[in-house]
C-alpha positions as YAML, in Angstrom:
chain: A
units: angstrom
residues:
- id: 1
  name: UNK
  ca: [-44.64, -11.64, -63.06]
- id: 2
  name: UNK
  ca: [-47.38, -14.20, -63.76]
- id: 3
  name: UNK
  ca: [-50.12, -13.21, -66.19]
- id: 4
  name: UNK
  ca: [-53.64, -12.90, -64.81]
- id: 5
  name: UNK
  ca: [-55.56, -16.13, -65.55]
- id: 6
  name: UNK
  ca: [-58.62, -15.61, -67.74]
- id: 7
  name: UNK
  ca: [-61.10, -17.84, -69.58]
- id: 8
  name: UNK
  ca: [-63.80, -17.04, -72.13]
- id: 9
  name: UNK
  ca: [-67.14, -16.42, -70.42]
- id: 10
  name: UNK
  ca: [-68.81, -19.36, -72.21]
- id: 11
  name: UNK
  ca: [-66.38, -21.74, -70.45]
- id: 12
  name: UNK
  ca: [-67.41, -20.65, -66.95]
- id: 13
  name: UNK
  ca: [-69.27, -23.25, -64.91]
- id: 14
  name: UNK
  ca: [-73.05, -23.14, -65.24]
- id: 15
  name: UNK
  ca: [-73.54, -23.92, -61.53]
- id: 16
  name: UNK
  ca: [-71.44, -23.74, -58.41]
- id: 17
  name: UNK
  ca: [-69.19, -26.60, -57.44]
- id: 18
  name: UNK
  ca: [-69.99, -28.40, -54.22]
- id: 19
  name: UNK
  ca: [-68.85, -26.29, -51.25]
- id: 20
  name: UNK
  ca: [-65.69, -27.70, -49.66]
- id: 21
  name: UNK
  ca: [-64.94, -26.72, -46.10]
- id: 22
  name: UNK
  ca: [-61.70, -26.32, -44.20]
- id: 23
  name: UNK
  ca: [-63.90, -25.91, -41.11]
- id: 24
  name: UNK
  ca: [-67.49, -27.05, -41.76]
- id: 25
  name: UNK
  ca: [-69.99, -24.20, -42.07]
- id: 26
  name: UNK
  ca: [-67.37, -21.73, -40.82]
- id: 27
  name: UNK
  ca: [-64.45, -21.43, -43.27]
- id: 28
  name: UNK
  ca: [-64.32, -22.68, -46.85]
- id: 29
  name: UNK
  ca: [-61.37, -24.77, -47.98]
- id: 30
  name: UNK
  ca: [-59.57, -22.23, -50.18]
- id: 31
  name: UNK
  ca: [-60.83, -19.09, -48.44]
- id: 32
  name: UNK
  ca: [-58.77, -16.13, -47.44]
- id: 33
  name: UNK
  ca: [-60.75, -13.79, -45.25]
- id: 34
  name: UNK
  ca: [-60.90, -11.48, -42.32]
- id: 35
  name: UNK
  ca: [-61.85, -12.01, -38.71]
- id: 36
  name: UNK
  ca: [-62.91, -8.55, -37.66]
- id: 37
  name: UNK
  ca: [-64.31, -6.99, -34.56]
- id: 38
  name: UNK
  ca: [-63.83, -4.57, -31.73]
- id: 39
  name: UNK
  ca: [-60.56, -4.62, -29.78]
- id: 40
  name: UNK
  ca: [-60.28, -7.45, -27.25]
- id: 41
  name: UNK
  ca: [-63.24, -9.45, -28.61]
- id: 42
  name: UNK
  ca: [-61.17, -12.67, -28.95]
- id: 43
  name: UNK
  ca: [-60.18, -12.46, -32.64]
- id: 44
  name: UNK
  ca: [-56.72, -13.85, -31.87]
- id: 45
  name: UNK
  ca: [-58.19, -16.68, -29.79]
- id: 46
  name: UNK
  ca: [-60.46, -17.63, -32.69]
- id: 47
  name: UNK
  ca: [-57.49, -17.65, -35.06]
- id: 48
  name: UNK
  ca: [-55.50, -19.86, -32.69]
- id: 49
  name: UNK
  ca: [-58.49, -22.17, -32.20]
- id: 50
  name: UNK
  ca: [-58.78, -22.48, -35.98]
- id: 51
  name: UNK
  ca: [-55.09, -23.40, -36.15]
- id: 52
  name: UNK
  ca: [-55.39, -26.09, -33.45]
- id: 53
  name: UNK
  ca: [-58.59, -27.47, -34.97]
- id: 54
  name: UNK
  ca: [-57.13, -27.78, -38.47]
- id: 55
  name: UNK
  ca: [-53.88, -29.31, -37.24]
- id: 56
  name: UNK
  ca: [-55.62, -31.75, -34.87]
- id: 57
  name: UNK
  ca: [-58.67, -32.57, -36.95]
- id: 58
  name: UNK
  ca: [-60.82, -31.63, -33.95]
- id: 59
  name: UNK
  ca: [-63.91, -29.41, -34.15]
- id: 60
  name: UNK
  ca: [-63.15, -25.69, -34.09]
- id: 61
  name: UNK
  ca: [-64.65, -24.11, -30.99]
- id: 62
  name: UNK
  ca: [-65.63, -27.71, -30.08]
- id: 63
  name: UNK
  ca: [-68.49, -27.37, -32.60]
- id: 64
  name: UNK
  ca: [-67.40, -27.01, -36.26]
- id: 65
  name: UNK
  ca: [-65.93, -30.17, -37.84]
- id: 66
  name: UNK
  ca: [-62.62, -30.18, -39.71]
- id: 67
  name: UNK
  ca: [-63.05, -32.65, -42.59]
- id: 68
  name: UNK
  ca: [-59.49, -32.42, -43.93]
- id: 69
  name: UNK
  ca: [-56.91, -31.73, -41.20]
- id: 70
  name: UNK
  ca: [-53.39, -30.72, -42.13]
- id: 71
  name: UNK
  ca: [-50.28, -28.72, -41.41]
- id: 72
  name: UNK
  ca: [-50.77, -25.12, -40.28]
- id: 73
  name: UNK
  ca: [-48.47, -22.18, -40.85]
- id: 74
  name: UNK
  ca: [-49.29, -19.54, -38.24]
- id: 75
  name: UNK
  ca: [-48.19, -15.90, -38.35]
- id: 76
  name: UNK
  ca: [-49.03, -14.45, -34.96]
- id: 77
  name: UNK
  ca: [-47.96, -10.93, -35.78]
- id: 78
  name: UNK
  ca: [-49.50, -8.96, -32.92]
- id: 79
  name: UNK
  ca: [-48.75, -11.08, -29.85]
- id: 80
  name: UNK
  ca: [-45.52, -11.99, -28.08]
- id: 81
  name: UNK
  ca: [-44.58, -15.59, -28.81]
- id: 82
  name: UNK
  ca: [-44.74, -16.69, -25.15]
- id: 83
  name: UNK
  ca: [-48.33, -15.42, -25.04]
- id: 84
  name: UNK
  ca: [-49.15, -17.31, -28.25]
- id: 85
  name: UNK
  ca: [-47.68, -20.46, -26.66]
- id: 86
  name: UNK
  ca: [-49.72, -20.02, -23.47]
- id: 87
  name: UNK
  ca: [-52.91, -19.51, -25.47]
- id: 88
  name: UNK
  ca: [-52.20, -22.50, -27.70]
- id: 89
  name: UNK
  ca: [-51.60, -24.66, -24.61]
- id: 90
  name: UNK
  ca: [-54.99, -23.61, -23.21]
- id: 91
  name: UNK
  ca: [-56.80, -24.24, -26.49]
- id: 92
  name: UNK
  ca: [-55.13, -27.64, -26.80]
- id: 93
  name: UNK
  ca: [-56.23, -28.55, -23.27]
- id: 94
  name: UNK
  ca: [-59.83, -27.61, -24.15]
- id: 95
  name: UNK
  ca: [-59.60, -29.69, -27.33]
- id: 96
  name: UNK
  ca: [-57.97, -32.64, -25.48]
- id: 97
  name: UNK
  ca: [-54.84, -32.67, -27.67]
- id: 98
  name: UNK
  ca: [-51.14, -32.13, -26.99]
- id: 99
  name: UNK
  ca: [-49.53, -29.16, -28.70]
- id: 100
  name: UNK
  ca: [-46.36, -31.20, -29.28]
- id: 101
  name: UNK
  ca: [-48.41, -33.69, -31.35]
- id: 102
  name: UNK
  ca: [-49.68, -31.02, -33.77]
- id: 103
  name: UNK
  ca: [-48.02, -29.82, -36.97]
- id: 104
  name: UNK
  ca: [-48.41, -26.10, -36.29]
- id: 105
  name: UNK
  ca: [-45.44, -24.12, -37.60]
- id: 106
  name: UNK
  ca: [-45.14, -20.61, -36.18]
- id: 107
  name: UNK
  ca: [-43.40, -17.84, -38.09]
- id: 108
  name: UNK
  ca: [-41.20, -16.04, -35.57]
- id: 109
  name: UNK
  ca: [-40.08, -13.10, -37.71]
- id: 110
  name: UNK
  ca: [-42.59, -10.26, -37.99]
- id: 111
  name: UNK
  ca: [-40.64, -8.29, -40.65]
- id: 112
  name: UNK
  ca: [-41.51, -10.48, -43.61]
- id: 113
  name: UNK
  ca: [-43.89, -11.08, -46.46]
- id: 114
  name: UNK
  ca: [-45.99, -14.17, -47.07]
- id: 115
  name: UNK
  ca: [-47.06, -15.31, -50.55]
- id: 116
  name: UNK
  ca: [-49.34, -18.30, -51.15]
- id: 117
  name: UNK
  ca: [-49.52, -20.15, -54.46]
- id: 118
  name: UNK
  ca: [-51.74, -23.21, -54.01]
- id: 119
  name: UNK
  ca: [-50.06, -25.40, -51.39]
- id: 120
  name: UNK
  ca: [-46.72, -23.59, -51.80]
- id: 121
  name: UNK
  ca: [-46.10, -20.90, -49.21]
- id: 122
  name: UNK
  ca: [-43.19, -18.52, -49.69]
- id: 123
  name: UNK
  ca: [-42.03, -16.61, -46.65]
- id: 124
  name: UNK
  ca: [-39.45, -13.93, -47.37]
- id: 125
  name: UNK
  ca: [-37.51, -11.42, -45.31]
- id: 126
  name: UNK
  ca: [-35.86, -8.75, -47.41]
- id: 127
  name: UNK
  ca: [-33.79, -10.53, -50.10]
- id: 128
  name: UNK
  ca: [-33.73, -13.97, -48.43]
- id: 129
  name: UNK
  ca: [-36.54, -16.46, -48.93]
- id: 130
  name: UNK
  ca: [-37.62, -19.78, -47.43]
- id: 131
  name: UNK
  ca: [-40.21, -22.21, -48.76]
- id: 132
  name: UNK
  ca: [-42.50, -24.23, -46.54]
- id: 133
  name: UNK
  ca: [-45.14, -26.67, -47.82]
- id: 134
  name: UNK
  ca: [-48.37, -26.42, -45.87]
- id: 135
  name: UNK
  ca: [-52.03, -27.37, -46.21]
- id: 136
  name: UNK
  ca: [-53.13, -24.21, -44.50]
- id: 137
  name: UNK
  ca: [-51.70, -20.85, -43.67]
- id: 138
  name: UNK
  ca: [-53.00, -18.51, -41.01]
- id: 139
  name: UNK
  ca: [-51.76, -15.15, -39.85]
- id: 140
  name: UNK
  ca: [-52.99, -13.81, -36.60]
- id: 141
  name: UNK
  ca: [-54.68, -11.46, -36.55]
- id: 142
  name: UNK
  ca: [-54.39, -9.58, -39.85]
- id: 143
  name: UNK
  ca: [-54.35, -12.21, -42.57]
- id: 144
  name: UNK
  ca: [-56.07, -15.34, -43.85]
- id: 145
  name: UNK
  ca: [-57.89, -17.49, -41.33]
- id: 146
  name: UNK
  ca: [-56.94, -15.18, -38.55]
- id: 147
  name: UNK
  ca: [-57.20, -11.57, -39.44]
- id: 148
  name: UNK
  ca: [-58.53, -8.51, -37.69]
- id: 149
  name: UNK
  ca: [-59.91, -5.51, -39.49]
...
């Protein structure tokens, strides 16, 4: 177990650092958050659009810039994989990119745990574990850049 990091209060920054964005004005660079809403209000589509935008370096929703594109680890936990593929193909067509050209890695096992430590992502199923380096991780729709409340 890693100890909780602490610093004396007098060492805290006196003002906020410059905001860094994964998706400009939409999602901060190191954020983990929730995409929430009523059933069937396109939460999963937003999560998939975020994944394509970050991997392609294209604007999310054709509006919000992605200043630092990178590899995406996607956990599409609530949808069948063939549906995820069909949706990704449609989003890629709208963004004028080819899915095969993007570094979007999709976790295909829903009975697992995901732990993120900086850029190191550990994906484990029961006692076995696998490490995957990634700039970004997204789980659709219940975690990180693609979660539903």
